[in-house]
C-alpha positions as CSV (number, residue, x, y, z in Angstrom):
1,M,0.0,0.0,0.0
2,P,2.7,2.6,0.8
3,E,4.3,1.8,-2.6
4,E,1.0,2.4,-4.3
5,R,0.6,5.8,-2.6
6,G,4.1,6.7,-3.6
7,L,3.3,5.9,-7.2
8,Y,0.2,8.1,-7.1
9,T,2.1,11.1,-5.7
10,K,4.5,10.9,-8.6
11,M,1.7,11.1,-11.2
12,K,0.4,14.3,-12.6
13,V,-2.8,15.5,-10.9
14,L,-5.0,15.2,-14.0
15,D,-3.5,11.9,-15.0
16,M,-4.2,10.4,-11.5
17,L,-7.8,11.7,-11.4
18,V,-8.5,10.2,-14.9
19,F,-7.0,6.9,-13.8
20,L,-9.1,6.8,-10.7
21,G,-12.2,7.8,-12.7
22,E,-11.5,4.9,-15.1
23,L,-11.4,2.5,-12.1
24,H,-14.9,3.7,-11.4
25,E,-16.0,2.8,-14.9
26,Q,-15.8,6.4,-16.3
27,S,-14.5,6.7,-19.9
28,S,-11.2,8.6,-20.2
29,A,-13.0,11.5,-21.8
30,A,-15.7,11.6,-19.1
31,A,-13.2,11.3,-16.3
32,A,-11.0,14.1,-17.8
33,A,-14.0,16.4,-18.2
34,S,-15.2,15.7,-14.7
35,A,-11.7,16.1,-13.2
36,R,-11.2,19.4,-15.0
37,M,-14.6,20.7,-13.9
38,W,-13.8,19.9,-10.2
39,L,-10.2,21.2,-10.4
40,K,-11.6,24.5,-11.6
41,R,-14.3,24.6,-9.0
42,L,-11.7,24.0,-6.2
43,E,-9.2,26.4,-7.8
44,L,-6.7,23.8,-8.7
45,D,-6.9,24.0,-12.5
46,S,-3.5,25.6,-12.9
47,W,-2.0,22.6,-11.1
48,E,-3.4,19.8,-13.2
49,N,-0.1,19.1,-14.9
50,K,1.9,19.2,-11.6
51,K,2.9,16.0,-9.8
52,V,0.7,15.3,-6.7
53,E,3.8,15.3,-4.5
54,E,4.5,19.0,-5.5
55,L,1.2,20.1,-3.9
56,S,0.7,21.3,-0.4
57,K,-1.1,19.2,2.1
58,G,-4.3,21.2,1.7
59,M,-4.1,21.0,-2.1
60,Q,-3.6,17.2,-1.8
61,Q,-6.7,17.0,0.4
62,K,-8.7,18.8,-2.3
63,V,-7.4,16.4,-5.0
64,Q,-8.4,13.4,-2.8
65,F,-11.9,15.0,-2.3
66,I,-12.2,15.4,-6.1
67,A,-11.2,11.7,-6.6
68,T,-13.9,10.7,-4.2
69,I,-16.8,12.6,-5.8
70,M,-16.0,13.0,-9.5
71,H,-17.7,9.8,-10.5
72,Q,-20.9,10.9,-8.7
73,P,-21.3,8.1,-6.1
74,D,-24.5,7.7,-4.1
75,L,-22.4,7.0,-0.9
76,I,-19.4,9.3,-0.1
77,I,-17.0,8.3,2.6
78,L,-14.4,11.0,3.7
79,D,-11.7,10.7,6.3
80,E,-10.9,14.1,7.9
81,P,-11.8,16.1,4.7
82,F,-10.9,19.4,6.4
83,S,-7.4,18.4,7.5
84,G,-4.7,20.9,6.4
85,M,-7.4,23.3,5.2
86,D,-7.4,27.0,5.8
87,P,-10.8,28.6,6.7
88,I,-11.6,29.6,3.1
89,N,-10.9,26.1,1.7
90,T,-12.8,24.6,4.7
91,Q,-15.8,26.7,3.7
92,M,-15.4,25.6,0.1
93,I,-15.4,21.9,0.9
94,K,-18.3,22.3,3.4
95,N,-20.5,24.1,0.8
96,I,-19.9,21.3,-1.8
97,M,-20.7,18.7,0.8
98,L,-24.0,20.5,1.5
99,E,-24.8,20.6,-2.2
100,L,-24.1,16.9,-2.5
101,K,-26.3,16.3,0.5
102,A,-29.1,18.4,-1.0
103,N,-28.8,16.2,-4.1
104,D,-29.6,13.0,-2.1
105,R,-26.0,11.8,-1.7
106,A,-25.3,10.0,1.5
107,I,-22.1,11.3,3.2
108,M,-20.2,9.7,6.0
109,F,-17.1,11.5,7.3
110,S,-14.8,11.6,10.3
111,T,-13.7,14.8,11.8
112,H,-12.3,16.4,15.0
113,L,-14.1,19.7,14.1
114,M,-17.2,19.5,16.3
115,E,-18.6,22.8,15.0
116,V,-18.4,21.5,11.4
117,A,-20.1,18.2,12.3
118,E,-22.8,20.1,14.1
119,K,-23.6,22.2,11.1
120,I,-23.6,19.5,8.5
121,C,-24.7,16.2,10.1
122,D,-28.1,14.7,10.6
123,D,-26.8,11.8,12.6
124,I,-23.6,11.5,14.6
125,L,-21.4,8.9,16.3
126,L,-19.0,10.2,18.9
127,I,-16.0,8.0,19.7
128,D,-13.5,8.4,22.6
129,K,-10.5,6.1,22.7
130,G,-12.0,3.7,20.2
131,A,-15.3,3.3,22.1
132,K,-18.7,4.6,21.1
133,I,-20.0,7.1,23.7
134,L,-22.9,8.7,21.9
135,A,-24.9,8.0,18.7
136,G,-28.1,9.0,17.0
137,D,-30.1,11.9,15.6
138,L,-28.2,15.1,16.3
139,V,-31.4,17.1,17.0
140,N,-32.6,14.6,19.6
141,I,-29.2,14.3,21.2
142,K,-29.1,18.1,21.7
143,K,-32.6,18.1,23.2
144,Q,-31.5,15.3,25.5
145,Y,-28.7,17.3,26.9
146,G,-30.8,20.4,27.3
147,S,-30.2,24.0,26.4
148,N,-29.2,25.5,29.7
149,A,-26.3,27.4,28.2
150,I,-25.9,31.1,28.1
151,Q,-23.6,33.5,26.2
152,L,-22.8,36.7,28.0
153,E,-20.9,39.8,26.8
154,Y,-20.3,42.5,29.3
155,D,-18.3,45.3,30.7
156,G,-17.2,45.3,34.3
157,D,-15.6,43.0,36.9
158,A,-17.2,39.5,36.5
159,R,-15.1,37.6,39.0
160,F,-18.1,37.2,41.2
161,L,-19.6,34.8,38.6
162,N,-17.3,32.1,39.9
163,S,-19.0,32.2,43.3
164,L,-22.6,31.8,42.0
165,T,-23.8,28.4,43.0
166,M,-26.4,28.3,40.2
167,I,-23.5,28.0,37.6
168,E,-22.3,24.6,36.8
169,K,-19.5,25.6,34.4
170,I,-18.0,28.8,33.1
171,D,-15.5,29.5,30.3
172,N,-14.2,33.1,30.6
173,Y,-12.7,34.9,27.6
174,G,-12.3,38.3,29.2
175,N,-15.4,40.3,28.4
176,Y,-17.2,37.3,27.1
177,V,-18.2,34.1,28.9
178,D,-19.9,30.8,28.1
179,I,-22.0,29.7,31.0
180,R,-23.7,26.4,31.8
181,L,-26.4,26.6,34.5
182,K,-27.3,23.8,36.8
183,K,-30.5,22.0,35.6
184,E,-32.6,23.4,38.4
185,N,-31.7,27.0,37.6
186,T,-32.9,29.3,34.9
187,A,-31.6,32.1,32.7
188,Q,-33.9,34.5,34.4
189,Q,-32.4,33.7,37.8
190,L,-28.9,34.4,36.4
191,L,-30.0,37.6,34.8
192,Q,-31.4,38.9,38.1
193,A,-28.2,38.0,39.8
194,I,-25.9,39.9,37.5
195,V,-28.0,42.8,36.1
196,N,-26.9,45.3,38.8
197,K,-23.3,44.2,38.8
198,L,-22.3,44.2,35.1
199,E,-23.1,46.3,32.1
200,I,-24.6,43.7,29.8
201,R,-24.0,44.0,26.1
202,R,-25.5,40.6,25.1
203,F,-27.3,37.9,27.1
204,Q,-28.4,34.9,25.0
205,T,-29.6,31.4,25.8
206,T,-28.3,28.8,23.4
207,E,-28.4,25.0,22.9
208,S,-25.5,23.1,24.3
209,S,-22.9,22.7,21.5
210,L,-21.8,19.3,20.3
211,N,-18.4,20.2,21.7
212,D,-19.9,20.8,25.1
213,I,-21.9,17.6,24.9
214,F,-18.7,15.6,24.0
215,I,-16.8,17.1,27.0
216,E,-19.8,16.4,29.3
217,V,-20.2,12.8,28.3
218,V,-16.5,12.0,28.2
219,G,-15.9,13.8,31.4
220,S,-18.7,11.9,33.2
221,K,-17.4,8.6,32.0
222,S,-13.8,9.3,33.1
223,H,-15.0,9.9,36.6
224,V,-17.1,6.7,36.9
């Protein structure tokens, strides 16, 4: 397998994509047309005659992405598709994935970027140290773990927040904090406790993020 990967990296980008397209029963002409279309779409058309090994990691990721989708499969499996990507290219790949999803393509992918999974996925499987910790419909999972989270932007001295017993968890970023309340407490109670002590610029209740849910579930299991 390593020898095969080395062979592919020494091929020119377009030649490799055409070869892989032919393996998926595309004609040479159809594979070349599809490859060129996607290379242009992903801003790699000027690199089609370069060897794969001459590309940056992010560029190679985009070539692998093209190789996966250029023959229009019904099931698309991607391994860390955003690895090595800058924010612009991450957005580009994400938008294409959403287009494919809208066209009834089933997409299965692995990622460490919780915020991306949260925006794209209908169903999730969270794994920690090789073991399944959470699986199912994302909407239902987020309902299960509640929405007792608050985003607070403020001016003033907020050190007193650490002493409020109604707060289960707080992440402080200076003049912005993410707050998780204990289940028996409400956002209204927190607002009453802080309204005369801080100048509040924004106070917003939110759903627990997938990242927060992961930390909560993994943290609870590590203390069993």
